[in-house]
BAKOL-450615 format. One line per 5 residues: number of its first residue (from 1); their letters; for each residue x, y, z of N, C-alpha, C, O, CB. Coordinates in Angstrom, 3 decimals. Atoms other than C-alpha are relative to their C-alpha. Glycine has a CB too. Layout:
<sites>
NUM) A) X:Y:Z:X:Y:Z:X:Y:Z:X:Y:Z:X:Y:Z  ...
</sites>
This chain:
<sites>
1) MKREL) -0.040:1.401:-0.343:190.396:130.740:105.969:-1.119:-0.280:1.003:-1.253:0.427:2.001:1.391:-0.398:0.572  1.120:0.382:-0.872:187.381:129.080:107.586:0.421:-1.187:0.859:0.836:-2.219:0.332:-1.277:-0.349:-0.837  -0.319:1.088:-0.929:188.016:126.948:110.685:-1.274:-0.534:0.628:-2.273:0.174:0.753:0.979:0.476:1.094  1.097:0.589:-0.750:185.705:124.578:112.448:0.046:0.521:1.432:0.996:1.204:1.814:0.070:-1.554:-0.032  -0.004:-0.398:-1.405:184.733:125.178:116.078:1.216:-0.591:0.695:1.591:-1.734:0.435:-1.300:-0.447:0.705
6) QGHYV) -1.221:0.424:-0.672:187.778:124.928:118.315:-0.256:-0.743:1.297:0.679:-1.031:2.045:0.861:1.184:0.273  0.348:0.734:-1.207:185.916:123.137:121.089:-1.465:0.214:0.322:-2.225:0.734:-0.495:0.882:0.431:1.182  1.389:-0.169:-0.417:182.673:123.114:123.033:-0.048:0.200:1.520:0.929:-0.063:2.222:-0.864:-1.230:-0.429  0.186:-0.222:-1.427:181.300:123.999:126.472:-0.831:-1.120:0.612:-1.763:-1.632:-0.008:-0.668:1.357:0.251  0.784:0.965:-0.771:180.036:121.546:129.071:-0.293:0.636:1.356:0.486:1.454:1.844:0.762:-1.381:0.160
11) TISTV) 0.346:-0.495:-1.330:178.289:122.304:132.352:0.568:-0.959:1.032:0.354:-2.169:0.962:-1.545:0.150:0.168  -0.600:0.803:-1.064:180.189:121.104:135.411:-0.494:0.520:1.344:-1.008:1.635:1.439:1.560:0.039:-0.074  0.363:-0.408:-1.346:179.490:121.230:139.120:1.162:-0.358:0.925:1.609:-1.504:0.970:-1.334:-0.682:0.465  -1.080:0.240:-0.943:182.206:121.628:141.720:-0.252:0.835:1.258:-0.643:1.998:1.163:1.384:0.343:-0.635  0.187:-0.645:-1.292:181.981:122.541:145.402:-1.405:0.618:0.084:-1.589:1.688:0.663:1.086:1.081:0.228
16) GEEAR) 1.373:-0.462:-0.055:178.221:122.929:144.955:-0.342:1.141:-0.936:-1.450:1.673:-0.872:-0.306:0.404:1.358  0.239:-1.086:0.943:178.573:125.551:142.199:0.040:-0.543:-1.416:0.905:-1.350:-1.758:1.037:1.130:0.180  -0.021:0.396:1.399:177.685:125.062:138.555:0.779:1.026:-0.809:0.733:2.224:-0.533:-1.433:-0.154:-0.550  -0.768:-0.866:0.886:179.948:126.460:135.858:0.085:-0.658:-1.372:-0.153:-1.857:-1.516:1.421:0.279:0.575  -0.208:0.536:1.341:180.582:126.062:132.151:1.503:-0.121:-0.239:2.253:0.820:0.022:-0.675:0.906:-1.088
21) AFVPA) -1.416:0.238:0.274:183.937:124.555:131.147:0.184:-0.178:-1.504:-0.628:-0.827:-2.164:0.525:-1.251:0.779  -0.308:0.124:1.415:185.493:124.829:127.696:0.842:-1.251:-0.205:1.868:-1.429:0.450:0.736:1.262:-0.530  -0.743:1.213:0.348:186.643:121.499:126.233:0.531:0.203:-1.417:-0.247:0.215:-2.372:-0.907:-1.304:0.105  -0.547:-0.276:1.324:189.047:122.138:123.343:-0.080:-1.205:-0.924:-0.145:-2.350:-0.475:1.433:0.453:0.118  -0.025:1.056:1.007:188.999:120.157:120.115:1.359:-0.703:0.061:2.338:-0.104:0.505:-0.271:0.579:-1.431
26) PLPPK) -1.281:0.717:-0.021:191.714:117.484:119.761:1.056:0.702:-0.857:0.740:1.363:-1.846:-0.192:-1.440:-0.489  -1.128:-0.554:0.768:195.139:118.581:118.538:0.575:-1.057:-0.917:0.419:-2.238:-0.606:1.098:0.541:0.941  -0.242:-1.333:0.548:196.595:119.172:115.995:-1.237:0.514:-0.725:-2.064:-0.272:-1.189:1.206:-0.018:-0.954  1.166:-0.573:0.668:194.067:121.589:114.507:0.017:-0.299:-1.499:1.077:-0.464:-2.103:-0.055:1.513:0.235  0.124:0.190:1.445:192.773:121.035:110.982:-0.820:1.149:-0.533:-1.941:1.334:-0.060:-0.653:-1.381:-0.358
31) PPIDW) -1.316:0.036:0.623:193.731:122.919:108.895:1.070:0.484:0.978:0.756:1.139:1.972:0.013:0.856:-1.277  -1.092:-0.413:-0.891:197.152:123.495:110.483:0.075:1.528:0.143:-0.381:2.264:-0.732:1.338:-0.539:-0.525  -0.146:-1.432:-0.256:197.943:126.908:111.975:0.973:0.605:-1.010:2.046:0.058:-1.262:0.489:0.255:1.451  -0.848:-0.747:0.930:199.374:129.389:109.467:0.781:1.028:0.822:0.243:2.078:1.174:-0.855:0.697:-1.140  -0.815:-0.841:-0.873:202.231:130.961:111.466:0.533:1.212:-0.755:1.661:1.201:-1.247:1.161:-0.806:0.589
36) TPELR) -0.439:-1.252:0.611:202.392:134.458:110.015:0.891:0.741:0.992:0.844:0.447:2.186:-1.219:0.882:-0.423  -0.830:-0.767:-0.941:204.917:136.913:111.490:-0.834:0.716:1.074:-0.411:0.798:2.227:0.835:1.026:-0.764  0.847:-0.680:-0.972:202.059:138.825:113.167:-0.517:-0.985:1.055:-0.516:-0.673:2.246:-1.178:0.690:-0.708  0.489:1.011:-0.941:200.614:135.649:114.732:1.136:-0.479:0.900:0.934:-0.676:2.099:-0.624:-1.194:-0.757  -1.155:0.449:-0.788:204.080:134.534:115.860:0.360:1.032:1.065:0.727:0.675:2.185:1.213:-0.261:-0.916
41) SKFDQ) -0.283:-1.068:-0.957:204.616:137.915:117.527:-0.999:-0.043:1.160:-0.608:0.092:2.319:-0.045:1.380:-0.698  1.022:0.102:-1.052:201.310:137.583:119.431:0.246:-1.224:0.886:0.077:-1.164:2.104:-1.413:-0.075:-0.625  -0.296:1.226:-0.742:202.249:134.037:120.439:1.161:0.231:0.964:1.107:-0.190:2.120:0.329:-1.157:-0.968  -1.154:-0.294:-0.851:205.611:135.231:121.779:-0.381:0.910:1.168:0.109:0.727:2.282:1.112:0.650:-0.825  0.462:-0.877:-1.078:203.888:138.005:123.772:-0.769:-0.800:1.057:-0.628:-0.552:2.255:-0.890:1.130:-0.569
46) ALLAL) 0.755:0.841:-0.931:201.558:135.412:125.312:0.946:-0.853:0.837:0.732:-1.015:2.039:-0.994:-0.899:-0.763  -0.970:0.800:-0.756:204.512:133.215:126.289:0.716:0.834:1.060:0.952:0.359:2.171:1.026:-0.622:-0.949  -0.638:-0.886:-0.977:206.207:136.166:127.988:-0.946:0.298:1.164:-0.521:0.315:2.319:0.443:1.313:-0.674  0.977:-0.272:-1.057:203.007:136.970:129.912:-0.155:-1.214:0.916:-0.264:-1.060:2.132:-1.364:0.384:-0.611  0.086:1.211:-0.822:202.756:133.344:131.079:1.239:-0.158:0.877:1.142:-0.596:2.023:-0.176:-1.240:-0.890
51) GRLDS) -1.231:0.058:-0.790:206.376:133.481:132.210:-0.042:0.960:1.175:0.387:0.616:2.277:1.204:0.310:-0.873  0.128:-0.971:-1.092:205.687:136.624:134.247:-0.971:-0.514:1.064:-0.707:-0.393:2.260:-0.477:1.369:-0.542  0.972:0.549:-0.950:202.627:134.990:135.827:0.611:-1.137:0.810:0.380:-1.237:2.015:-1.252:-0.493:-0.738  -0.645:1.113:-0.701:204.659:131.888:136.683:1.002:0.517:1.030:1.096:-0.029:2.129:0.704:-0.934:-1.003  -0.986:-0.524:-0.954:207.393:133.973:138.321:-0.675:0.648:1.201:-0.151:0.579:2.313:0.919:1.015:-0.687
56) ISTFL) 0.726:-0.620:-1.114:204.834:135.870:140.432:-0.545:-1.071:0.945:-0.677:-0.832:2.146:-1.154:0.884:-0.527  0.589:1.058:-0.834:203.385:132.569:141.674:0.941:-0.456:1.112:0.485:-1.038:2.096:-0.381:-1.194:-0.863  -0.935:0.390:-1.062:206.546:131.970:143.716:-0.200:0.835:1.267:0.224:0.421:2.346:1.444:0.142:-0.492  0.233:-0.863:-1.151:205.472:134.840:146.021:-1.316:-0.298:0.707:-1.588:0.282:1.758:0.024:1.437:-0.432  1.313:0.285:-0.580:202.025:133.373:146.761:0.095:-1.090:1.067:0.819:-2.069:0.892:-0.989:-0.422:-1.098
61) PDISL) -0.045:1.030:-1.039:201.433:131.422:149.976:-0.733:-1.279:-0.411:-0.323:-2.371:-0.017:-0.598:0.539:1.286  0.767:1.172:0.424:198.845:129.086:148.351:-0.460:0.199:-1.441:-1.434:0.908:-1.693:-1.221:-0.242:0.942  0.281:-0.178:1.426:198.797:128.845:144.551:-1.386:-0.506:-0.366:-2.033:0.066:-1.244:1.047:-0.718:-0.837  1.302:0.564:0.358:195.639:126.721:144.476:-1.135:0.995:0.247:-2.090:1.031:-0.528:-0.253:-1.282:0.791  1.028:-1.017:-0.249:193.558:129.540:146.028:0.029:1.077:-1.083:-1.020:1.546:-1.525:0.199:0.640:1.390
66) FLYMY) -0.164:-0.989:1.062:194.933:131.990:143.465:-0.623:-0.508:-1.302:-1.354:0.226:-1.967:1.494:0.327:-0.210  0.547:0.576:1.226:194.047:129.670:140.577:-1.519:-0.154:0.087:-2.222:0.113:-0.888:0.651:-1.356:-0.281  1.438:0.177:-0.171:190.583:128.916:141.980:-0.738:1.319:-0.226:-1.814:1.342:-0.824:-0.310:-0.551:1.402  0.620:-1.305:0.159:189.818:132.648:142.082:-0.194:0.321:-1.491:-1.255:0.809:-1.879:0.857:1.089:0.685  0.107:-0.315:1.426:190.513:133.021:138.339:-0.869:-1.001:-0.755:-1.581:-0.618:-1.683:1.381:0.044:-0.624
71) VRKEA) 0.864:0.993:0.647:188.825:129.771:137.315:-1.455:0.347:0.277:-2.295:0.290:-0.621:0.324:-1.440:0.498  1.373:-0.350:-0.373:185.708:130.820:139.187:-0.443:1.273:-0.713:-1.577:1.357:-1.185:-0.119:0.177:1.526  0.320:-1.260:0.662:185.828:134.340:137.732:-0.336:-0.243:-1.468:-1.317:0.303:-1.973:1.172:0.991:0.125  0.231:0.262:1.406:186.062:133.025:134.167:-1.252:-0.844:-0.210:-1.982:-0.639:-1.179:1.205:-0.689:-0.609  1.162:0.873:0.145:183.400:130.375:134.701:-1.301:0.791:0.127:-2.296:0.443:-0.508:0.042:-1.119:1.047
76) FAF) 1.208:-0.786:-0.193:180.886:132.995:135.819:-0.081:1.192:-0.931:-1.006:1.997:-0.822:-0.082:0.467:1.416  0.037:-1.100:0.962:181.715:135.415:133.016:-1.061:-0.236:-1.062:-1.369:0.680:-1.824:1.367:0.181:-0.658  0.977:0.301:1.038:179.112:133.689:130.839:-1.344:0.288:0.501:-2.324:0.103:-0.220:0.085:-1.424:-0.460
</sites>
């Protein structure tokens, strides 16, 4: 199955630093997602990982600093 691009990158500037941000394509995707058992299993694993990350965030003194660290790390990975 051939899909179109799922979004595009734009250059942004925040706090004096330039970074590239991914802007996803509008939802729902065309063609629709084919939910195979293997894909559904991966999706469920991702949801569990997000739940674990959310539960850990309750132990952080300042969540915004934690998020900024990962946003900055990903933005400079390119």
